[in-house]
N, C-alpha and C positions, 0 to 999 in steps of 0.2 A: 090564484097566485100570480104575482106580477113577474115580468121577464127577468129582472136581475135576481130576485129571490129564487125563481125557478132554476136559473143557471147555477147559482150557488148550490142549491140542493142537489141538482144533477151531478155536478162535478165532484162534490164531496162524497156522494153515494158511489160514483164510479171509481174514485181514487181510493177511498178508505173502507169500502164495504162495511159501514157501521152497523153495530148492533143497536145503536140508539142515535138519532139525529134530530135536532131541533134547529130550525133557522127562523129567527124572529126579526122582522123588519121593525126597528125601533125609531125610524125616521120621524114619525109623528111626535116623538118626545123631544124633538130638537127644533131649532129655528130654521126650518127649511120649507120650501113650498109644499102645499098639499100634494100627495101622491108620490113624493120623493122616495127613492130607494138608495139612501146614502149611508145609513147607520144600521148595522146588523149585529145581532148577538147569535152566536153559534154554540150549541152544546153537541159535542161529538164524542162518541164512545167507539173505539176501534181496537181490534187486536194489533193493528199496525203500531199502536202507541206503547205496547208492552216493552219495558226496558228503555224507553226514550225519556229524556228530560223535557220539561215544558218548552224550553226554547227550541229544541229539535222538532217537537210536535207543531209548534206555531210556524216554524219555517216551512214545514211540509204543507201546512194549510195555505200559507201565503203563496207558495209555489203553485199549488193547484188553482188558486183564485187570482193569479197574477193579472189576468185581463180585467177582471172586475175591480181590482184594487188600483189599476192604472186608469180606470174610467170613473164612474160616478160614485163608487163606494168610498166614502170618506173615513168611516170608522168601522172596525170589526172587533168585537169583543169575543174572545175565544175561551171556551171552557172545554178542555180536552182530557179524556180519561181512557185508561185501558179498561177492559171488562172487569178486571180484578179490583180496580179503584172505584168503579161506578157503584154508588149506593142508591142512586135515584135522584130525581129532579129536586127533591127537597133540599139537597145540599148545594145546588147551583146558586152562586151569589146573585142578588138582584142587581139591576143596572142602576148606576147613579143618575141623579137628575142632571139635566143639561145646564151648564153654567156659562156657556160661551155662545159665540155666533151672533152676538148682538141682541140676545134676548133681554127684555126689560126685567129688572128685579122687582119682586113684589114683596111688600112688607106687611 
């Protein structure tokens, strides 16, 4: 596990005590140098989210990861659930293909 991914995993585990956590470095799907840690997808299930709206959940995650977001993390896709809402990874939306950052279009 690379340093930024490890930091995100540690902070989310410490802050939210999740029943389920996935941290995916999706940087390789974007127009960034090899080995980058700039684009992440997080799936987080926590009792802390019970009764909270999505915006409140996201604000809490942004607060926990403020250092990473002020640094090299450019994009953070969040999928947050309470334990009651969580039905499993099959319901987590896939990530869209990168369309920016100077990538060439292929026809």
